[in-house]
C-alpha positions as CSV (number, residue, x, y, z in Angstrom):
1,M,-118.4,-14.6,-41.9
2,A,-116.7,-13.4,-39.4
3,I,-112.8,-12.0,-39.4
4,Y,-110.3,-12.5,-36.9
5,I,-106.6,-11.5,-36.0
6,F,-104.4,-14.3,-34.3
7,H,-101.6,-13.4,-32.2
8,P,-99.3,-14.8,-29.7
9,T,-99.6,-13.5,-25.7
10,E,-96.7,-15.4,-24.5
11,T,-93.0,-15.5,-25.6
12,A,-93.1,-19.4,-25.6
13,H,-95.4,-18.9,-28.2
14,R,-93.5,-16.5,-31.0
15,R,-92.4,-18.3,-34.4
16,A,-89.0,-18.8,-35.2
17,D,-89.6,-17.0,-38.7
18,G,-91.0,-13.9,-36.9
19,I,-94.9,-14.5,-38.2
20,G,-96.6,-13.0,-35.0
21,F,-100.0,-11.9,-36.8
22,V,-102.6,-13.5,-39.1
23,V,-106.0,-11.9,-40.3
24,A,-108.5,-14.5,-41.5
25,E,-111.6,-14.9,-42.5
26,G,-114.4,-18.0,-41.1
27,G,-117.7,-19.0,-40.0
28,S,-116.1,-19.7,-36.8
29,E,-113.0,-18.9,-34.7
30,A,-111.9,-22.7,-35.2
31,A,-112.7,-22.1,-39.4
32,A,-110.2,-18.9,-39.2
33,R,-107.8,-20.6,-37.1
34,A,-107.7,-23.3,-39.3
35,A,-107.3,-21.3,-42.5
36,A,-104.5,-19.1,-41.1
37,G,-102.6,-22.0,-39.9
38,N,-103.1,-24.0,-43.1
39,M,-101.5,-20.7,-45.1
40,I,-98.8,-20.2,-42.4
41,G,-97.4,-24.1,-41.9
42,A,-95.8,-25.5,-38.6
43,P,-95.4,-24.5,-35.9
44,G,-99.3,-23.4,-36.1
45,I,-101.1,-21.2,-33.8
46,D,-103.1,-23.4,-31.9
47,A,-102.0,-21.5,-28.4
48,W,-102.2,-17.7,-29.9
49,A,-105.0,-15.5,-28.9
50,A,-108.0,-14.7,-31.5
51,V,-109.4,-11.2,-31.6
52,P,-112.5,-10.6,-33.5
53,V,-112.6,-7.8,-36.1
54,D,-115.4,-5.6,-35.1
55,P,-116.8,-2.1,-35.0
56,G,-115.0,-0.2,-32.4
57,M,-112.0,-2.2,-32.1
58,D,-108.9,-0.9,-30.7
59,P,-106.2,0.6,-33.5
60,V,-103.7,-1.8,-34.3
61,A,-99.8,-1.7,-36.3
62,V,-97.8,-4.4,-37.3
63,Q,-94.1,-3.6,-37.9
64,G,-92.8,-5.2,-41.3
65,L,-94.8,-5.6,-44.6
66,P,-97.6,-8.3,-44.7
67,V,-97.4,-11.7,-46.8
68,G,-100.6,-13.5,-47.8
69,K,-100.6,-17.2,-49.5
70,P,-98.7,-17.6,-53.3
71,G,-101.2,-16.9,-55.7
72,N,-103.1,-14.3,-53.9
73,A,-104.0,-11.1,-55.6
74,T,-104.0,-8.9,-52.5
75,W,-101.0,-9.0,-50.3
76,P,-97.2,-9.7,-51.3
77,Q,-96.1,-13.1,-51.7
78,R,-93.1,-13.2,-49.9
79,T,-91.1,-13.3,-46.6
80,R,-88.0,-11.1,-45.8
81,A,-86.3,-14.2,-46.6
82,D,-87.6,-14.2,-49.8
83,R,-90.1,-17.3,-49.0
84,A,-93.3,-18.2,-49.6
85,L,-95.3,-18.9,-46.6
86,N,-96.4,-22.5,-45.7
87,A,-93.3,-23.8,-48.2
């Protein structure tokens, strides 16, 4: 399975909740995009760019803390507004 990073490249595609970077795994870009979109809920990320996580990719930094879906064992589960994703 491949890992993809999704992010908006246009100001008009930014989300009001501040989520602007999602990492997801899938058998294809479409499957990873669907998993990412399901996690964060509406509005989705249909217009966001997809970057495959491959050897040699440019390093990247993201402002703020990571937030995972409720029940995950890896990432914090609450946003800055103390909400769960897709809630």
